[in-house]
Wavefront OBJ file of the C-alpha trace (Angstrom):
o trace
v -35.944 29.799 55.197
v -37.822 27.295 53.049
v -38.701 23.606 53.411
v -37.267 20.948 51.082
v -38.830 17.468 51.491
v -39.895 18.239 55.030
v -36.540 19.686 56.114
v -35.701 23.351 56.661
v -33.357 24.814 54.085
v -31.568 28.087 54.701
v -31.076 30.331 51.694
v -27.653 31.972 52.059
v -27.843 35.709 52.690
v -25.465 36.334 49.809
v -27.915 34.673 47.416
v -30.737 36.888 48.635
v -28.546 39.989 48.416
v -27.314 38.914 45.007
v -30.849 38.569 43.722
v -31.620 42.029 45.057
v -28.551 43.439 43.346
v -29.645 41.959 40.025
v -33.054 43.584 40.423
v -31.434 46.937 41.179
v -29.026 46.703 38.258
v -31.736 45.524 35.899
v -33.840 48.532 36.846
v -30.913 50.904 36.420
v -30.026 49.540 32.998
v -33.585 48.968 31.828
v -34.323 52.175 29.973
v -32.415 54.570 32.243
v -29.158 54.579 30.291
v -28.808 56.776 27.207
v -25.941 57.338 24.827
v -24.255 60.736 24.614
v -21.075 62.044 22.987
v -18.268 60.576 25.063
v -20.154 57.711 26.705
v -23.357 56.648 28.461
v -25.488 58.738 30.824
v -27.992 57.602 33.470
v -31.245 59.515 33.124
v -32.235 59.760 36.807
v -29.241 60.757 38.916
v -31.227 60.802 42.150
v -32.571 57.290 41.735
v -29.145 56.039 40.652
v -27.604 57.597 43.760
v -30.199 56.019 46.058
v -30.344 52.551 44.525
v -26.883 51.964 43.156
v -24.329 54.018 45.053
v -25.944 54.031 48.490
v -27.292 50.458 48.530
v -25.186 48.449 46.090
v -21.904 50.252 45.533
v -21.458 51.224 49.168
v -19.859 47.839 49.762
v -17.369 48.599 47.000
v -16.303 52.083 48.001
v -14.843 51.500 51.475
v -12.294 48.833 50.463
v -11.530 50.788 47.279
v -10.996 53.974 49.310
v -8.668 52.150 51.698
v -6.689 50.790 48.749
v -6.404 54.213 47.118
v -5.332 55.839 50.392
v -2.625 53.203 50.881
v -1.134 53.981 47.452
v -1.604 57.765 47.330
v 0.930 60.189 48.816
v -0.249 62.235 51.814
v -2.571 65.058 50.775
v -2.353 63.857 47.179
v -4.269 65.578 44.417
v -6.556 62.889 43.030
v -8.884 62.958 40.041
v -11.841 60.580 39.977
v -13.138 59.939 36.452
v -16.784 58.917 36.247
v -17.490 60.117 39.790
v -21.281 59.874 39.494
v -22.966 61.393 42.568
v -19.626 61.762 44.315
v -19.784 59.169 47.081
v -16.224 57.826 46.658
v -14.647 61.265 46.241
v -16.404 62.495 49.382
v -15.235 59.445 51.346
v -11.627 59.900 50.208
v -11.611 63.597 51.109
v -13.452 63.269 54.423
v -11.762 60.189 55.873
v -8.381 60.084 54.118
v -7.573 63.749 53.594
v -7.034 63.516 49.834
v -7.591 66.588 47.665
v -10.297 65.275 45.383
v -11.620 66.413 42.029
v -14.542 64.495 40.567
v -15.367 64.523 36.864
v -18.431 63.079 35.153
v -19.963 63.361 31.701
v -23.445 63.879 33.156
v -24.354 67.378 34.469
v -27.122 65.880 36.633
v -24.595 63.635 38.381
v -22.297 66.586 39.052
v -25.176 68.588 40.536
v -26.018 65.625 42.740
v -22.366 65.251 43.783
v -22.188 68.899 44.792
v -25.290 68.560 46.960
v -23.947 65.373 48.549
v -20.683 67.142 49.386
v -22.516 70.065 50.978
v -24.339 67.743 53.363
v -21.349 65.484 54.098
v -18.265 67.684 54.345
v -16.890 70.243 56.773
v -16.369 73.808 55.591
v -12.584 73.645 56.028
v -11.344 73.448 52.455
v -11.370 69.644 52.287
v -14.541 69.424 50.206
v -14.068 67.826 46.762
v -14.645 69.871 43.636
v -16.840 68.462 40.878
v -17.109 69.381 37.217
v -18.630 68.127 33.990
v -16.135 66.709 31.517
v -15.199 63.947 29.099
v -12.307 61.632 29.916
v -11.203 61.845 26.273
v -10.626 65.593 26.639
v -9.751 66.371 30.248
v -9.864 70.100 31.121
v -6.621 70.104 33.125
v -2.982 70.996 32.404
v -0.341 68.295 31.986
v 0.805 66.707 35.253
v -2.040 68.105 37.357
v -2.654 65.064 39.582
v -0.700 62.658 41.762
v -3.257 59.923 41.061
v -6.284 59.240 38.866
v -8.935 56.713 39.911
v -12.070 55.301 38.329
v -14.603 52.669 39.400
v -16.935 50.791 37.027
v -16.845 53.605 34.492
v -14.356 52.658 31.776
v -16.699 50.211 30.015
v -19.017 53.199 29.390
v -16.353 55.402 27.764
v -16.814 55.937 24.040
v -13.033 55.704 23.446
v -11.260 54.024 26.345
v -7.797 54.168 24.739
v -8.085 57.920 24.209
v -9.375 58.349 27.748
v -6.441 56.423 29.209
v -4.018 58.561 27.193
v -5.634 61.686 28.638
v -5.317 60.214 32.124
v -1.624 59.688 31.409
v -1.285 63.296 30.291
v -2.743 64.765 33.492
v -0.742 62.424 35.761
v 2.480 63.863 37.157
v 5.689 61.927 36.414
v 5.696 58.862 38.635
v 1.969 59.165 39.318
v -0.383 56.196 39.166
v -3.863 55.439 37.926
v -6.062 52.848 39.633
v -8.953 51.585 37.526
v -11.661 49.196 38.709
v -13.848 47.813 35.951
v -15.688 44.665 34.929
v -13.399 41.873 33.835
v -13.475 40.603 30.279
v -16.045 38.044 29.195
v -19.727 37.747 29.949
v -20.969 40.137 32.633
v -24.605 40.126 33.847
v -26.694 42.863 32.183
v -23.675 44.046 30.179
v -23.155 41.184 27.750
v -19.615 40.364 26.673
v -16.997 42.947 27.522
v -13.357 43.070 26.404
v -10.580 42.488 28.902
v -10.025 45.963 30.408
v -6.247 45.558 30.221
v -6.519 45.283 26.433
v -7.836 48.834 26.300
v -4.512 50.099 27.629
v -2.774 49.104 24.391
v -2.160 52.152 22.260
v -2.548 54.561 25.192
v 0.243 56.482 26.923
v 0.149 54.218 29.998
v 1.494 50.798 30.887
v 0.015 48.164 33.184
v 1.866 47.623 36.468
v -0.555 44.940 37.604
v -4.052 43.566 37.146
v -5.727 41.593 39.920
v -9.166 40.144 40.522
v -11.240 42.270 42.901
v -13.896 40.314 44.762
v -17.064 42.359 44.440
v -19.980 42.160 44.809
v -19.677 39.916 47.866
v -17.335 37.048 46.876
v -18.027 37.214 43.152
v -15.147 37.874 40.757
v -16.782 40.241 38.297
v -14.295 43.100 38.581
v -10.611 43.730 37.982
v -8.274 46.252 39.607
v -5.700 47.672 37.189
v -2.690 49.741 38.275
v -1.190 51.963 35.589
v 1.675 54.402 35.242
v 3.823 56.074 32.604
v 6.246 53.803 30.714
v 9.678 53.808 32.341
l 1 2 3 4 5 6 7 8 9 10 11 12 13 14 15 16 17 18 19 20 21 22 23 24 25 26 27 28 29 30 31 32 33 34 35 36 37 38 39 40 41 42 43 44 45 46 47 48 49 50 51 52 53 54 55 56 57 58 59 60 61 62 63 64 65 66 67 68 69 70 71 72 73 74 75 76 77 78 79 80 81 82 83 84 85 86 87 88 89 90 91 92 93 94 95 96 97 98 99 100 101 102 103 104 105 106 107 108 109 110 111 112 113 114 115 116 117 118 119 120 121 122 123 124 125 126 127 128 129 130 131 132 133 134 135 136 137 138 139 140 141 142 143 144 145 146 147 148 149 150 151 152 153 154 155 156 157 158 159 160 161 162 163 164 165 166 167 168 169 170 171 172 173 174 175 176 177 178 179 180 181 182 183 184 185 186 187 188 189 190 191 192 193 194 195 196 197 198 199 200 201 202 203 204 205 206 207 208 209 210 211 212 213 214 215 216 217 218 219 220 221 222 223 224 225 226 227 228 229 230 231
């Protein structure tokens, strides 16, 4: 609380949290990101896990997981592209019973994801598997997955159209992809980004719907895109 002209003035909690989020994101993007073939890597996977996924993105993952579980068939095979340290994949496997595979370009993130799964999952076969890979060249046969999901990763892909085509290839007929990414236009710390739905053009997928996803807090920085094979 602060005083304005002798009167108390309450700073909304969301403003305080928002300022903290900007500090976290600024730190994560200030010198930690580095380009690599296929996209962008974060240099310190442990710090990224602690600051971003556990403190900032935790508020994103639970509603996203509930949305994915509502769309996915029971015991669906699901690929998460850009899984980072594995928090969403672990949540989907542990609490929703989905058979998860997480893929990330960064070997350090995959090592971190494996350790997180070991400490979070039961030894009953429900633990996600994690592997290093590039979305533009997925190491899976055609039609391997019932669903493919990705959160805040696509804007880092070197070739988003190629990546979406690969996602279409590994989806079974009738399968769906759910992509959450920053909406087009100016995004804090990212500059101007293209509309994510535009990246679908030229790929093997079609857009079923694109809706604003309110995160972080009540801000409208992200878009949820639902994709499938053309009918």
